[in-house]
C-alpha positions, 0 to 999 in steps of 0.5 A: 468503854462503850462495846462497838457494834460489829458490822460486816460489809461486802467489798465490791464496787456497789457497796462503796457508797455504804462504806464511804458513809460509814467511814466518814460520819459519826457512826464510824466511832460506834462500829467495828467495820470488816470487809468480807464477801457476801457469803462470809457476811451471812455466815458472821451474822449467823454465828454471831461474829457480827451484829449487823451486816449487808447480807445477801437475801438468801442468807436471811433464811438461815438466821434464827432471828433478823431485823432489816434496818435502814432504808437502803439495799443493793438492788436493781430495776432491770439490768444489774451488770455484775450478777451474770450467767456467763456462757459460750452457748446459748442458754438452751444449750447449757448442760452445767451451771457453775455456782459462784462460791461468793454469793448464795443469793445470786445462785438461788436466784439462778435456780429460781429462774431455771425452775419457774421462768426458764423451765430447764434443768441443769447440773449444778457444780460448786466452785472455788477461786478463779473458776470463771477464768478456766472452767467456763466453756462449751456446755458449762456455764458459770454464775459470776458476781461482783467486780470480777464481771467487769473482766468478763463482758467481752470474754464469752459469747452469751452473758445473761444478766440475772437481775434482768431475767428477774425483771422479765420474769416478774416485773419487779426489782431484785434485792441482792443484799439488805442491811440486817441485824441478828438482834434488836438494835437501838432506834438511836443506833439505827437512825445514826446508821441509816444516816451514814448510809444516806450520806455516802449515797449523797456523796457520790461525786466523792466516790467517783473520784476515789474509785475511778482510778481503781476501775480504769475500764469501767464507767463507774458513773454509769454503773451507779446511775443505770444499774444499781438502786439503793433505795429499799422501797415498796417495790423492792420490798415486794420483789424480796418477798416474791423471791424469798416465796419462790426460793422456799417453793424450790426448796420444798420441790428439791426435798421431794 
C-alpha cells in the first residue's frame, strides 16, 4: 500500500475552499488529512508529524527545511476581518496586549506593527481558551484570530484589522499562511495537490451552500470576495518577504 502524505490544515472558515478541494478531488486518496489550529500545524511540520501543512508564515522560521508548494495561500489585500486587535480604548491608550495562543504569525505581525509602524511599546501577555470573552477590558487589548472574531465585531469599541494596518504601513498584501512541505515532494504530487486547491476555490458556490448554515450571521460570500485573497502572486510574495525581514529585525532587537 502506498504511504499517504500527511496534510495538516487549519479549521477556520477561510480554509474551507482548500478543505473542499482536498476532500473532493483525486488527491484525497493520497493524503491523510487532519484539522488543526495554526500553531499546531507549525508544530506538526516542525516535529515531522505532518508532511505538508497550511502553515502560518511565522512558523516557516522554525523549520530546518521547507518548500512552499502550490499557487495558493491565505492572504489579504487590506482588511482581512478575522485577524484583529480588539480593545475598549484607542490604540494610544493601550498598555497590555494579550497574544492569541492560536497563531504566532498574527502575534508577530502585531509586534512588527508596534515596533516599526505604531512605534509604541506594550506589555505582551500569553493567553489560553476563551480569553477574548473575559480578559479584554480597560487598557488591556487582545489579538484575536479566526472565526471567533465574528462574535466580537459589536462587542468592543475599537477593532484594529491587522492586515489593513500592514497594508497602510507597507502598501503590500499580507500572507497569513502558505502551503509548505518540510521535505521535497514529487512534482506529480504537487501538481495534483495544487489542482485540488484550485478545484476548491472554483467551487465557491458549493462551499457557500455548505457553510452558510454554520455561520448564519456572517456574510460568507462577502468575506471570501472582499477579505480573503487566495492567489500567491508576486505582490503577496513581496509582502511575505518584507514581513519575514522585519520579523528577523525585531527578534535581533529583542535579543539586544
